[in-house]
PDB file of N, CA, C, O and CB in Angstrom:
ATOM      1  N   UNK A   1       0.114  -0.735   0.133  1.00  0.00           N
ATOM      2  CA  UNK A   1      -0.664  -1.244   1.248  1.00  0.00           C
ATOM      3  C   UNK A   1      -0.306  -0.522   2.539  1.00  0.00           C
ATOM      4  O   UNK A   1      -0.930  -0.730   3.580  1.00  0.00           O
ATOM      5  CB  UNK A   1      -0.447  -2.742   1.405  1.00  0.00           C
ATOM      6  N   UNK A   2       0.708   0.329   2.453  1.00  0.00           N
ATOM      7  CA  UNK A   2       1.103   1.118   3.655  1.00  0.00           C
ATOM      8  C   UNK A   2       2.124   0.620   4.597  1.00  0.00           C
ATOM      9  O   UNK A   2       2.354   1.204   5.656  1.00  0.00           O
ATOM     10  CB  UNK A   2      -0.007   1.337   4.411  1.00  0.00           C
ATOM     11  N   UNK A   3       2.758  -0.487   4.217  1.00  0.00           N
ATOM     12  CA  UNK A   3       3.843  -1.036   5.053  1.00  0.00           C
ATOM     13  C   UNK A   3       5.194  -0.512   4.640  1.00  0.00           C
ATOM     14  O   UNK A   3       5.404  -0.138   3.486  1.00  0.00           O
ATOM     15  CB  UNK A   3       3.851  -2.550   4.988  1.00  0.00           C
ATOM     16  N   UNK A   4       6.130  -0.486   5.609  1.00  0.00           N
ATOM     17  CA  UNK A   4       7.488  -0.052   5.347  1.00  0.00           C
ATOM     18  C   UNK A   4       8.274  -1.196   4.697  1.00  0.00           C
ATOM     19  O   UNK A   4       8.571  -2.216   5.319  1.00  0.00           O
ATOM     20  CB  UNK A   4       8.175   0.419   6.653  1.00  0.00           C
ATOM     21  N   UNK A   5       8.597  -0.975   3.409  1.00  0.00           N
ATOM     22  CA  UNK A   5       9.357  -2.043   2.716  1.00  0.00           C
ATOM     23  C   UNK A   5      10.786  -1.678   2.745  1.00  0.00           C
ATOM     24  O   UNK A   5      11.276  -0.848   1.979  1.00  0.00           O
ATOM     25  CB  UNK A   5       8.887  -2.258   1.255  1.00  0.00           C
ATOM     26  N   UNK A   6      11.472  -2.355   3.697  1.00  0.00           N
ATOM     27  CA  UNK A   6      12.892  -2.023   3.920  1.00  0.00           C
ATOM     28  C   UNK A   6      13.791  -3.256   4.080  1.00  0.00           C
ATOM     29  O   UNK A   6      14.949  -3.150   4.484  1.00  0.00           O
ATOM     30  CB  UNK A   6      13.021  -1.152   5.155  1.00  0.00           C
ATOM     31  N   UNK A   7      13.229  -4.427   3.752  1.00  0.00           N
ATOM     32  CA  UNK A   7      14.081  -5.625   3.800  1.00  0.00           C
ATOM     33  C   UNK A   7      14.633  -5.947   2.466  1.00  0.00           C
ATOM     34  O   UNK A   7      13.888  -6.280   1.544  1.00  0.00           O
ATOM     35  CB  UNK A   7      13.327  -6.810   4.324  1.00  0.00           C
ATOM     36  N   UNK A   8      15.921  -5.857   2.334  1.00  0.00           N
ATOM     37  CA  UNK A   8      16.595  -6.023   1.019  1.00  0.00           C
ATOM     38  C   UNK A   8      17.316  -7.361   0.929  1.00  0.00           C
ATOM     39  O   UNK A   8      18.174  -7.672   1.756  1.00  0.00           O
ATOM     40  CB  UNK A   8      17.606  -4.876   0.776  1.00  0.00           C
ATOM     41  N   UNK A   9      16.965  -8.142  -0.070  1.00  0.00           N
ATOM     42  CA  UNK A   9      17.683  -9.464  -0.338  1.00  0.00           C
ATOM     43  C   UNK A   9      18.772  -9.191  -1.280  1.00  0.00           C
ATOM     44  O   UNK A   9      18.522  -8.990  -2.468  1.00  0.00           O
ATOM     45  CB  UNK A   9      16.735 -10.586  -0.934  1.00  0.00           C
ATOM     46  N   UNK A  10      19.997  -9.173  -0.805  1.00  0.00           N
ATOM     47  CA  UNK A  10      21.178  -8.722  -1.613  1.00  0.00           C
ATOM     48  C   UNK A  10      21.397  -9.628  -2.785  1.00  0.00           C
ATOM     49  O   UNK A  10      21.677  -9.145  -3.883  1.00  0.00           O
ATOM     50  CB  UNK A  10      22.465  -8.679  -0.756  1.00  0.00           C
ATOM     51  N   UNK A  11      21.279 -10.959  -2.597  1.00  0.00           N
ATOM     52  CA  UNK A  11      21.640 -11.874  -3.662  1.00  0.00           C
ATOM     53  C   UNK A  11      20.639 -11.779  -4.883  1.00  0.00           C
ATOM     54  O   UNK A  11      21.018 -11.996  -6.034  1.00  0.00           O
ATOM     55  CB  UNK A  11      21.676 -13.322  -3.094  1.00  0.00           C
ATOM     56  N   UNK A  12      19.372 -11.449  -4.570  1.00  0.00           N
ATOM     57  CA  UNK A  12      18.323 -11.423  -5.594  1.00  0.00           C
ATOM     58  C   UNK A  12      18.062 -10.030  -6.053  1.00  0.00           C
ATOM     59  O   UNK A  12      17.484  -9.817  -7.118  1.00  0.00           O
ATOM     60  CB  UNK A  12      17.044 -12.036  -5.082  1.00  0.00           C
ATOM     61  N   UNK A  13      18.473  -9.088  -5.279  1.00  0.00           N
ATOM     62  CA  UNK A  13      18.272  -7.632  -5.505  1.00  0.00           C
ATOM     63  C   UNK A  13      16.691  -7.341  -5.447  1.00  0.00           C
ATOM     64  O   UNK A  13      16.131  -6.585  -6.241  1.00  0.00           O
ATOM     65  CB  UNK A  13      18.925  -7.177  -6.973  1.00  0.00           C
ATOM     66  N   UNK A  14      16.076  -7.993  -4.467  1.00  0.00           N
ATOM     67  CA  UNK A  14      14.631  -7.826  -4.206  1.00  0.00           C
ATOM     68  C   UNK A  14      14.365  -7.115  -2.925  1.00  0.00           C
ATOM     69  O   UNK A  14      15.151  -7.227  -1.984  1.00  0.00           O
ATOM     70  CB  UNK A  14      13.937  -9.155  -4.179  1.00  0.00           C
ATOM     71  N   UNK A  15      13.238  -6.357  -2.847  1.00  0.00           N
ATOM     72  CA  UNK A  15      12.818  -5.805  -1.580  1.00  0.00           C
ATOM     73  C   UNK A  15      11.591  -6.617  -1.168  1.00  0.00           C
ATOM     74  O   UNK A  15      10.771  -7.000  -2.002  1.00  0.00           O
ATOM     75  CB  UNK A  15      12.512  -4.248  -1.676  1.00  0.00           C
ATOM     76  N   UNK A  16      11.480  -6.882   0.211  1.00  0.00           N
ATOM     77  CA  UNK A  16      10.416  -7.717   0.666  1.00  0.00           C
ATOM     78  C   UNK A  16       9.568  -6.864   1.644  1.00  0.00           C
ATOM     79  O   UNK A  16      10.105  -6.166   2.504  1.00  0.00           O
ATOM     80  CB  UNK A  16      10.972  -9.033   1.337  1.00  0.00           C
ATOM     81  N   UNK A  17       8.249  -6.944   1.485  1.00  0.00           N
ATOM     82  CA  UNK A  17       7.333  -6.312   2.431  1.00  0.00           C
ATOM     83  C   UNK A  17       7.160  -7.226   3.599  1.00  0.00           C
ATOM     84  O   UNK A  17       6.709  -8.351   3.384  1.00  0.00           O
ATOM     85  CB  UNK A  17       5.974  -5.986   1.786  1.00  0.00           C
ATOM     86  N   UNK A  18       7.483  -6.848   4.858  1.00  0.00           N
ATOM     87  CA  UNK A  18       7.367  -7.690   6.005  1.00  0.00           C
ATOM     88  C   UNK A  18       5.915  -7.926   6.424  1.00  0.00           C
ATOM     89  O   UNK A  18       5.622  -8.884   7.139  1.00  0.00           O
ATOM     90  CB  UNK A  18       8.135  -7.098   7.128  1.00  0.00           C
ATOM     91  N   UNK A  19       5.000  -7.048   5.976  1.00  0.00           N
ATOM     92  CA  UNK A  19       3.554  -7.207   6.391  1.00  0.00           C
ATOM     93  C   UNK A  19       2.826  -8.260   5.526  1.00  0.00           C
ATOM     94  O   UNK A  19       2.151  -9.120   6.092  1.00  0.00           O
ATOM     95  CB  UNK A  19       2.791  -5.823   6.274  1.00  0.00           C
ATOM     96  N   UNK A  20       2.932  -8.232   4.171  1.00  0.00           N
ATOM     97  CA  UNK A  20       2.165  -9.007   3.311  1.00  0.00           C
ATOM     98  C   UNK A  20       2.948  -9.916   2.396  1.00  0.00           C
ATOM     99  O   UNK A  20       2.378 -10.623   1.565  1.00  0.00           O
ATOM    100  CB  UNK A  20       1.348  -8.155   2.558  1.00  0.00           C
ATOM    101  N   UNK A  21       4.305  -9.892   2.558  1.00  0.00           N
ATOM    102  CA  UNK A  21       5.258 -10.766   1.779  1.00  0.00           C
ATOM    103  C   UNK A  21       5.297 -10.455   0.340  1.00  0.00           C
ATOM    104  O   UNK A  21       5.767 -11.293  -0.429  1.00  0.00           O
ATOM    105  CB  UNK A  21       4.905 -12.211   1.923  1.00  0.00           C
ATOM    106  N   UNK A  22       4.831  -9.287  -0.113  1.00  0.00           N
ATOM    107  CA  UNK A  22       4.980  -8.896  -1.521  1.00  0.00           C
ATOM    108  C   UNK A  22       6.529  -8.716  -1.740  1.00  0.00           C
ATOM    109  O   UNK A  22       7.257  -8.295  -0.840  1.00  0.00           O
ATOM    110  CB  UNK A  22       4.128  -7.520  -1.865  1.00  0.00           C
ATOM    111  N   UNK A  23       6.974  -9.050  -2.955  1.00  0.00           N
ATOM    112  CA  UNK A  23       8.352  -8.960  -3.321  1.00  0.00           C
ATOM    113  C   UNK A  23       8.472  -8.069  -4.563  1.00  0.00           C
ATOM    114  O   UNK A  23       7.702  -8.178  -5.517  1.00  0.00           O
ATOM    115  CB  UNK A  23       8.946 -10.363  -3.567  1.00  0.00           C
ATOM    116  N   UNK A  24       9.499  -7.162  -4.504  1.00  0.00           N
ATOM    117  CA  UNK A  24       9.627  -6.169  -5.558  1.00  0.00           C
ATOM    118  C   UNK A  24      11.067  -6.253  -6.108  1.00  0.00           C
ATOM    119  O   UNK A  24      12.030  -6.411  -5.357  1.00  0.00           O
ATOM    120  CB  UNK A  24       9.289  -4.716  -5.021  1.00  0.00           C
ATOM    121  N   UNK A  25      11.179  -6.137  -7.485  1.00  0.00           N
ATOM    122  CA  UNK A  25      12.498  -6.237  -8.143  1.00  0.00           C
ATOM    123  C   UNK A  25      13.057  -4.854  -8.286  1.00  0.00           C
ATOM    124  O   UNK A  25      12.525  -4.067  -9.070  1.00  0.00           O
ATOM    125  CB  UNK A  25      12.406  -6.938  -9.535  1.00  0.00           C
ATOM    126  N   UNK A  26      14.098  -4.515  -7.576  1.00  0.00           N
ATOM    127  CA  UNK A  26      14.714  -3.169  -7.705  1.00  0.00           C
ATOM    128  C   UNK A  26      15.370  -2.961  -8.992  1.00  0.00           C
ATOM    129  O   UNK A  26      15.565  -1.800  -9.352  1.00  0.00           O
ATOM    130  CB  UNK A  26      15.703  -2.929  -6.642  1.00  0.00           C
ATOM    131  N   UNK A  27      15.751  -3.972  -9.763  1.00  0.00           N
ATOM    132  CA  UNK A  27      16.370  -3.812 -11.075  1.00  0.00           C
ATOM    133  C   UNK A  27      15.384  -3.554 -12.182  1.00  0.00           C
ATOM    134  O   UNK A  27      15.788  -3.222 -13.296  1.00  0.00           O
ATOM    135  CB  UNK A  27      17.160  -5.013 -11.407  1.00  0.00           C
ATOM    136  N   UNK A  28      14.060  -3.700 -11.902  1.00  0.00           N
ATOM    137  CA  UNK A  28      13.067  -3.458 -12.882  1.00  0.00           C
ATOM    138  C   UNK A  28      11.951  -2.464 -12.361  1.00  0.00           C
ATOM    139  O   UNK A  28      10.754  -2.749 -12.351  1.00  0.00           O
ATOM    140  CB  UNK A  28      12.466  -4.796 -13.302  1.00  0.00           C
ATOM    141  N   UNK A  29      12.461  -1.324 -11.949  1.00  0.00           N
ATOM    142  CA  UNK A  29      11.562  -0.201 -11.507  1.00  0.00           C
ATOM    143  C   UNK A  29      10.656  -0.633 -10.294  1.00  0.00           C
ATOM    144  O   UNK A  29       9.530  -0.151 -10.170  1.00  0.00           O
ATOM    145  CB  UNK A  29      10.638   0.269 -12.730  1.00  0.00           C
ATOM    146  N   UNK A  30      11.133  -1.497  -9.451  1.00  0.00           N
ATOM    147  CA  UNK A  30      10.385  -1.978  -8.216  1.00  0.00           C
ATOM    148  C   UNK A  30       9.156  -2.635  -8.598  1.00  0.00           C
ATOM    149  O   UNK A  30       8.153  -2.478  -7.902  1.00  0.00           O
ATOM    150  CB  UNK A  30      10.045  -0.845  -7.249  1.00  0.00           C
ATOM    151  N   UNK A  31       9.133  -3.406  -9.705  1.00  0.00           N
ATOM    152  CA  UNK A  31       8.005  -4.107 -10.180  1.00  0.00           C
ATOM    153  C   UNK A  31       7.628  -5.205  -9.188  1.00  0.00           C
ATOM    154  O   UNK A  31       8.519  -5.781  -8.564  1.00  0.00           O
ATOM    155  CB  UNK A  31       8.277  -4.668 -11.555  1.00  0.00           C
ATOM    156  N   UNK A  32       6.324  -5.519  -9.018  1.00  0.00           N
ATOM    157  CA  UNK A  32       5.833  -6.524  -8.117  1.00  0.00           C
ATOM    158  C   UNK A  32       6.161  -7.862  -8.812  1.00  0.00           C
ATOM    159  O   UNK A  32       5.758  -8.081  -9.954  1.00  0.00           O
ATOM    160  CB  UNK A  32       4.266  -6.344  -7.805  1.00  0.00           C
ATOM    161  N   UNK A  33       6.902  -8.768  -8.110  1.00  0.00           N
ATOM    162  CA  UNK A  33       7.114 -10.140  -8.657  1.00  0.00           C
ATOM    163  C   UNK A  33       6.470 -11.267  -7.853  1.00  0.00           C
ATOM    164  O   UNK A  33       6.478 -12.436  -8.236  1.00  0.00           O
ATOM    165  CB  UNK A  33       8.585 -10.416  -8.748  1.00  0.00           C
ATOM    166  N   UNK A  34       5.905 -10.844  -6.707  1.00  0.00           N
ATOM    167  CA  UNK A  34       5.233 -11.853  -5.849  1.00  0.00           C
ATOM    168  C   UNK A  34       4.378 -11.101  -4.788  1.00  0.00           C
ATOM    169  O   UNK A  34       4.757 -10.064  -4.244  1.00  0.00           O
ATOM    170  CB  UNK A  34       6.312 -12.820  -5.138  1.00  0.00           C
ATOM    171  N   UNK A  35       3.233 -11.696  -4.553  1.00  0.00           N
ATOM    172  CA  UNK A  35       2.394 -11.191  -3.413  1.00  0.00           C
ATOM    173  C   UNK A  35       1.237 -10.364  -3.906  1.00  0.00           C
ATOM    174  O   UNK A  35       0.971 -10.176  -5.093  1.00  0.00           O
ATOM    175  CB  UNK A  35       3.237 -10.342  -2.434  1.00  0.00           C
ATOM    176  N   UNK A  36       0.532  -9.855  -2.799  1.00  0.00           N
ATOM    177  CA  UNK A  36      -0.747  -9.139  -3.167  1.00  0.00           C
ATOM    178  C   UNK A  36      -0.618  -7.711  -3.536  1.00  0.00           C
ATOM    179  O   UNK A  36      -1.641  -7.112  -3.865  1.00  0.00           O
ATOM    180  CB  UNK A  36      -1.695  -9.203  -2.058  1.00  0.00           C
ATOM    181  N   UNK A  37       0.566  -7.070  -3.519  1.00  0.00           N
ATOM    182  CA  UNK A  37       0.689  -5.658  -3.915  1.00  0.00           C
ATOM    183  C   UNK A  37       0.170  -5.496  -5.320  1.00  0.00           C
ATOM    184  O   UNK A  37       0.425  -6.313  -6.205  1.00  0.00           O
ATOM    185  CB  UNK A  37       2.159  -5.162  -3.819  1.00  0.00           C
ATOM    186  N   UNK A  38      -0.568  -4.414  -5.501  1.00  0.00           N
ATOM    187  CA  UNK A  38      -1.240  -4.114  -6.817  1.00  0.00           C
ATOM    188  C   UNK A  38      -0.424  -3.269  -7.761  1.00  0.00           C
ATOM    189  O   UNK A  38      -0.734  -3.181  -8.949  1.00  0.00           O
ATOM    190  CB  UNK A  38      -2.547  -3.404  -6.581  1.00  0.00           C
ATOM    191  N   UNK A  39       0.686  -2.604  -7.213  1.00  0.00           N
ATOM    192  CA  UNK A  39       1.462  -1.725  -8.040  1.00  0.00           C
ATOM    193  C   UNK A  39       2.921  -1.757  -7.571  1.00  0.00           C
ATOM    194  O   UNK A  39       3.215  -2.192  -6.458  1.00  0.00           O
ATOM    195  CB  UNK A  39       0.889  -0.293  -8.001  1.00  0.00           C
ATOM    196  N   UNK A  40       3.854  -1.276  -8.462  1.00  0.00           N
ATOM    197  CA  UNK A  40       5.186  -1.183  -8.065  1.00  0.00           C
ATOM    198  C   UNK A  40       5.372  -0.159  -6.891  1.00  0.00           C
ATOM    199  O   UNK A  40       4.489   0.654  -6.620  1.00  0.00           O
ATOM    200  CB  UNK A  40       6.015  -0.816  -9.258  1.00  0.00           C
ATOM    201  N   UNK A  41       6.492  -0.228  -6.243  1.00  0.00           N
ATOM    202  CA  UNK A  41       6.798   0.715  -5.180  1.00  0.00           C
ATOM    203  C   UNK A  41       7.028   2.078  -5.782  1.00  0.00           C
ATOM    204  O   UNK A  41       7.625   2.169  -6.854  1.00  0.00           O
ATOM    205  CB  UNK A  41       8.021   0.264  -4.368  1.00  0.00           C
ATOM    206  N   UNK A  42       6.570   3.176  -5.124  1.00  0.00           N
ATOM    207  CA  UNK A  42       6.885   4.543  -5.629  1.00  0.00           C
ATOM    208  C   UNK A  42       8.385   4.777  -5.539  1.00  0.00           C
ATOM    209  O   UNK A  42       9.025   4.270  -4.618  1.00  0.00           O
ATOM    210  CB  UNK A  42       6.112   5.651  -4.813  1.00  0.00           C
ATOM    211  N   UNK A  43       8.956   5.518  -6.451  1.00  0.00           N
ATOM    212  CA  UNK A  43      10.344   5.731  -6.485  1.00  0.00           C
ATOM    213  C   UNK A  43      10.670   7.259  -6.519  1.00  0.00           C
ATOM    214  O   UNK A  43       9.881   8.081  -6.985  1.00  0.00           O
ATOM    215  CB  UNK A  43      10.930   5.005  -7.680  1.00  0.00           C
ATOM    216  N   UNK A  44      11.855   7.572  -6.006  1.00  0.00           N
ATOM    217  CA  UNK A  44      12.302   8.946  -6.005  1.00  0.00           C
ATOM    218  C   UNK A  44      13.627   8.936  -6.718  1.00  0.00           C
ATOM    219  O   UNK A  44      14.594   8.316  -6.275  1.00  0.00           O
ATOM    220  CB  UNK A  44      12.410   9.545  -4.556  1.00  0.00           C
ATOM    221  N   UNK A  45      13.654   9.670  -7.882  1.00  0.00           N
ATOM    222  CA  UNK A  45      14.920   9.767  -8.624  1.00  0.00           C
ATOM    223  C   UNK A  45      15.857  10.743  -7.870  1.00  0.00           C
ATOM    224  O   UNK A  45      15.462  11.849  -7.503  1.00  0.00           O
ATOM    225  CB  UNK A  45      14.667  10.255 -10.121  1.00  0.00           C
ATOM    226  N   UNK A  46      17.101  10.294  -7.656  1.00  0.00           N
ATOM    227  CA  UNK A  46      18.089  11.063  -6.997  1.00  0.00           C
ATOM    228  C   UNK A  46      19.371  11.244  -7.820  1.00  0.00           C
ATOM    229  O   UNK A  46      19.609  10.520  -8.787  1.00  0.00           O
ATOM    230  CB  UNK A  46      18.394  10.436  -5.708  1.00  0.00           C
ATOM    231  N   UNK A  47      20.136  12.157  -7.445  1.00  0.00           N
ATOM    232  CA  UNK A  47      21.444  12.454  -8.070  1.00  0.00           C
ATOM    233  C   UNK A  47      22.458  12.785  -6.938  1.00  0.00           C
ATOM    234  O   UNK A  47      22.073  12.994  -5.787  1.00  0.00           O
ATOM    235  CB  UNK A  47      21.322  13.677  -9.113  1.00  0.00           C
ATOM    236  N   UNK A  48      23.688  12.824  -7.280  1.00  0.00           N
ATOM    237  CA  UNK A  48      24.745  13.253  -6.317  1.00  0.00           C
ATOM    238  C   UNK A  48      25.306  14.512  -6.826  1.00  0.00           C
ATOM    239  O   UNK A  48      25.716  14.632  -7.980  1.00  0.00           O
ATOM    240  CB  UNK A  48      25.875  12.187  -6.131  1.00  0.00           C
ATOM    241  N   UNK A  49      25.320  15.526  -5.874  1.00  0.00           N
ATOM    242  CA  UNK A  49      25.773  16.826  -6.273  1.00  0.00           C
ATOM    243  C   UNK A  49      27.351  16.878  -6.170  1.00  0.00           C
ATOM    244  O   UNK A  49      28.004  15.893  -5.823  1.00  0.00           O
ATOM    245  CB  UNK A  49      25.087  17.931  -5.372  1.00  0.00           C
ATOM    246  N   UNK A  50      27.889  18.033  -6.479  1.00  0.00           N
ATOM    247  CA  UNK A  50      29.366  18.096  -6.513  1.00  0.00           C
ATOM    248  C   UNK A  50      30.036  17.874  -5.176  1.00  0.00           C
ATOM    249  O   UNK A  50      31.195  17.463  -5.130  1.00  0.00           O
ATOM    250  CB  UNK A  50      29.798  19.417  -7.038  1.00  0.00           C
ATOM    251  N   UNK A  51      29.325  18.138  -4.071  1.00  0.00           N
ATOM    252  CA  UNK A  51      29.765  17.911  -2.772  1.00  0.00           C
ATOM    253  C   UNK A  51      29.606  16.455  -2.231  1.00  0.00           C
ATOM    254  O   UNK A  51      30.047  16.157  -1.121  1.00  0.00           O
ATOM    255  CB  UNK A  51      29.072  18.827  -1.933  1.00  0.00           C
ATOM    256  N   UNK A  52      28.982  15.576  -3.014  1.00  0.00           N
ATOM    257  CA  UNK A  52      28.709  14.225  -2.661  1.00  0.00           C
ATOM    258  C   UNK A  52      27.426  14.008  -1.947  1.00  0.00           C
ATOM    259  O   UNK A  52      27.200  12.923  -1.412  1.00  0.00           O
ATOM    260  CB  UNK A  52      29.765  13.725  -1.871  1.00  0.00           C
ATOM    261  N   UNK A  53      26.506  15.066  -1.911  1.00  0.00           N
ATOM    262  CA  UNK A  53      25.197  14.849  -1.305  1.00  0.00           C
ATOM    263  C   UNK A  53      24.184  14.331  -2.244  1.00  0.00           C
ATOM    264  O   UNK A  53      24.182  14.649  -3.433  1.00  0.00           O
ATOM    265  CB  UNK A  53      24.699  16.078  -0.721  1.00  0.00           C
ATOM    266  N   UNK A  54      23.270  13.484  -1.679  1.00  0.00           N
ATOM    267  CA  UNK A  54      22.177  12.959  -2.493  1.00  0.00           C
ATOM    268  C   UNK A  54      21.099  14.009  -2.607  1.00  0.00           C
ATOM    269  O   UNK A  54      20.671  14.566  -1.597  1.00  0.00           O
ATOM    270  CB  UNK A  54      21.606  11.655  -1.895  1.00  0.00           C
ATOM    271  N   UNK A  55      20.656  14.287  -3.800  1.00  0.00           N
ATOM    272  CA  UNK A  55      19.687  15.366  -4.123  1.00  0.00           C
ATOM    273  C   UNK A  55      18.481  14.766  -4.846  1.00  0.00           C
ATOM    274  O   UNK A  55      18.659  14.076  -5.851  1.00  0.00           O
ATOM    275  CB  UNK A  55      20.357  16.484  -5.013  1.00  0.00           C
ATOM    276  N   UNK A  56      17.288  15.003  -4.376  1.00  0.00           N
ATOM    277  CA  UNK A  56      16.073  14.584  -5.112  1.00  0.00           C
ATOM    278  C   UNK A  56      15.947  15.340  -6.379  1.00  0.00           C
ATOM    279  O   UNK A  56      16.170  16.550  -6.419  1.00  0.00           O
ATOM    280  CB  UNK A  56      14.817  14.780  -4.280  1.00  0.00           C
ATOM    281  N   UNK A  57      15.580  14.620  -7.455  1.00  0.00           N
ATOM    282  CA  UNK A  57      15.519  15.295  -8.813  1.00  0.00           C
ATOM    283  C   UNK A  57      14.118  15.837  -9.059  1.00  0.00           C
ATOM    284  O   UNK A  57      13.920  16.628  -9.981  1.00  0.00           O
ATOM    285  CB  UNK A  57      15.909  14.285  -9.982  1.00  0.00           C
ATOM    286  N   UNK A  58      13.126  15.420  -8.237  1.00  0.00           N
ATOM    287  CA  UNK A  58      11.756  15.890  -8.349  1.00  0.00           C
ATOM    288  C   UNK A  58      11.038  15.743  -7.059  1.00  0.00           C
ATOM    289  O   UNK A  58      11.561  15.081  -6.163  1.00  0.00           O
ATOM    290  CB  UNK A  58      11.021  15.160  -9.423  1.00  0.00           C
ATOM    291  N   UNK A  59       9.904  16.296  -6.895  1.00  0.00           N
ATOM    292  CA  UNK A  59       9.095  16.111  -5.676  1.00  0.00           C
ATOM    293  C   UNK A  59       8.679  14.663  -5.483  1.00  0.00           C
ATOM    294  O   UNK A  59       8.536  13.933  -6.464  1.00  0.00           O
ATOM    295  CB  UNK A  59       7.853  16.993  -5.727  1.00  0.00           C
ATOM    296  N   UNK A  60       8.484  14.232  -4.260  1.00  0.00           N
ATOM    297  CA  UNK A  60       8.039  12.863  -3.989  1.00  0.00           C
ATOM    298  C   UNK A  60       6.652  13.048  -3.351  1.00  0.00           C
ATOM    299  O   UNK A  60       6.536  13.599  -2.256  1.00  0.00           O
ATOM    300  CB  UNK A  60       9.074  12.037  -3.026  1.00  0.00           C
ATOM    301  N   UNK A  61       5.636  12.597  -4.025  1.00  0.00           N
ATOM    302  CA  UNK A  61       4.226  12.866  -3.549  1.00  0.00           C
ATOM    303  C   UNK A  61       3.649  11.639  -2.749  1.00  0.00           C
ATOM    304  O   UNK A  61       2.453  11.657  -2.459  1.00  0.00           O
ATOM    305  CB  UNK A  61       3.272  13.185  -4.808  1.00  0.00           C
ATOM    306  N   UNK A  62       4.381  10.653  -2.407  1.00  0.00           N
ATOM    307  CA  UNK A  62       3.810   9.568  -1.636  1.00  0.00           C
ATOM    308  C   UNK A  62       4.186   9.749  -0.146  1.00  0.00           C
ATOM    309  O   UNK A  62       5.131  10.462   0.192  1.00  0.00           O
ATOM    310  CB  UNK A  62       4.306   8.189  -2.181  1.00  0.00           C
ATOM    311  N   UNK A  63       3.426   9.089   0.712  1.00  0.00           N
ATOM    312  CA  UNK A  63       3.715   9.159   2.103  1.00  0.00           C
ATOM    313  C   UNK A  63       5.026   8.427   2.391  1.00  0.00           C
ATOM    314  O   UNK A  63       5.272   7.345   1.859  1.00  0.00           O
ATOM    315  CB  UNK A  63       2.565   8.580   2.913  1.00  0.00           C
ATOM    316  N   UNK A  64       5.865   9.029   3.239  1.00  0.00           N
ATOM    317  CA  UNK A  64       7.102   8.391   3.643  1.00  0.00           C
ATOM    318  C   UNK A  64       7.016   8.050   5.110  1.00  0.00           C
ATOM    319  O   UNK A  64       6.795   8.923   5.950  1.00  0.00           O
ATOM    320  CB  UNK A  64       8.316   9.290   3.358  1.00  0.00           C
ATOM    321  N   UNK A  65       7.195   6.751   5.424  1.00  0.00           N
ATOM    322  CA  UNK A  65       7.014   6.351   6.790  1.00  0.00           C
ATOM    323  C   UNK A  65       8.318   5.814   7.329  1.00  0.00           C
ATOM    324  O   UNK A  65       9.343   5.840   6.647  1.00  0.00           O
ATOM    325  CB  UNK A  65       5.906   5.318   6.914  1.00  0.00           C
ATOM    326  N   UNK A  66       8.276   5.313   8.596  1.00  0.00           N
ATOM    327  CA  UNK A  66       9.464   4.781   9.218  1.00  0.00           C
ATOM    328  C   UNK A  66       9.903   3.481   8.563  1.00  0.00           C
ATOM    329  O   UNK A  66       9.114   2.810   7.897  1.00  0.00           O
ATOM    330  CB  UNK A  66       9.228   4.568  10.690  1.00  0.00           C
ATOM    331  N   UNK A  67      11.174   3.131   8.759  1.00  0.00           N
ATOM    332  CA  UNK A  67      11.580   1.819   8.210  1.00  0.00           C
ATOM    333  C   UNK A  67      11.049   0.741   9.153  1.00  0.00           C
ATOM    334  O   UNK A  67      10.570   1.057  10.242  1.00  0.00           O
ATOM    335  CB  UNK A  67      13.162   1.710   8.049  1.00  0.00           C
ATOM    336  N   UNK A  68      11.127  -0.505   8.755  1.00  0.00           N
ATOM    337  CA  UNK A  68      10.563  -1.586   9.520  1.00  0.00           C
ATOM    338  C   UNK A  68      11.103  -1.579  10.984  1.00  0.00           C
ATOM    339  O   UNK A  68      10.336  -1.856  11.906  1.00  0.00           O
ATOM    340  CB  UNK A  68      10.876  -2.927   8.826  1.00  0.00           C
ATOM    341  N   UNK A  69      12.353  -1.280  11.204  1.00  0.00           N
ATOM    342  CA  UNK A  69      12.943  -1.438  12.515  1.00  0.00           C
ATOM    343  C   UNK A  69      12.557  -0.237  13.366  1.00  0.00           C
ATOM    344  O   UNK A  69      12.662  -0.335  14.589  1.00  0.00           O
ATOM    345  CB  UNK A  69      14.481  -1.589  12.422  1.00  0.00           C
ATOM    346  N   UNK A  70      12.124   0.877  12.814  1.00  0.00           N
ATOM    347  CA  UNK A  70      11.738   2.015  13.614  1.00  0.00           C
ATOM    348  C   UNK A  70      10.269   2.042  14.069  1.00  0.00           C
ATOM    349  O   UNK A  70       9.852   2.916  14.829  1.00  0.00           O
ATOM    350  CB  UNK A  70      12.024   3.230  12.853  1.00  0.00           C
ATOM    351  N   UNK A  71       9.492   1.048  13.576  1.00  0.00           N
ATOM    352  CA  UNK A  71       8.106   1.047  13.909  1.00  0.00           C
ATOM    353  C   UNK A  71       7.907   0.577  15.334  1.00  0.00           C
ATOM    354  O   UNK A  71       8.615  -0.305  15.818  1.00  0.00           O
ATOM    355  CB  UNK A  71       7.336   0.189  12.948  1.00  0.00           C
ATOM    356  N   UNK A  72       6.933   1.178  16.001  1.00  0.00           N
ATOM    357  CA  UNK A  72       6.569   0.793  17.361  1.00  0.00           C
ATOM    358  C   UNK A  72       5.716  -0.466  17.307  1.00  0.00           C
ATOM    359  O   UNK A  72       4.800  -0.570  16.492  1.00  0.00           O
ATOM    360  CB  UNK A  72       5.812   1.942  18.087  1.00  0.00           C
ATOM    361  N   UNK A  73       6.039  -1.477  18.230  1.00  0.00           N
ATOM    362  CA  UNK A  73       5.274  -2.690  18.107  1.00  0.00           C
ATOM    363  C   UNK A  73       4.079  -2.676  18.999  1.00  0.00           C
ATOM    364  O   UNK A  73       3.313  -3.639  19.019  1.00  0.00           O
ATOM    365  CB  UNK A  73       6.115  -3.869  18.405  1.00  0.00           C
TER     366      UNK A  73
END
């Protein structure tokens, strides 16, 4: 739906969309568990290299936007 999903509920391991209240389960491939979202969140597989840097394992073809707190009101 185009919103920045950056609100993490640590006890449930869920991500919450602040715009439409969709909830996603990060332990099950970001599956939608509540709300109007029609599909899981896109994901980017990462790994850690020998120097400790995070490295993308493949291209990410979805739009990447600011987190919720960086958006202009």
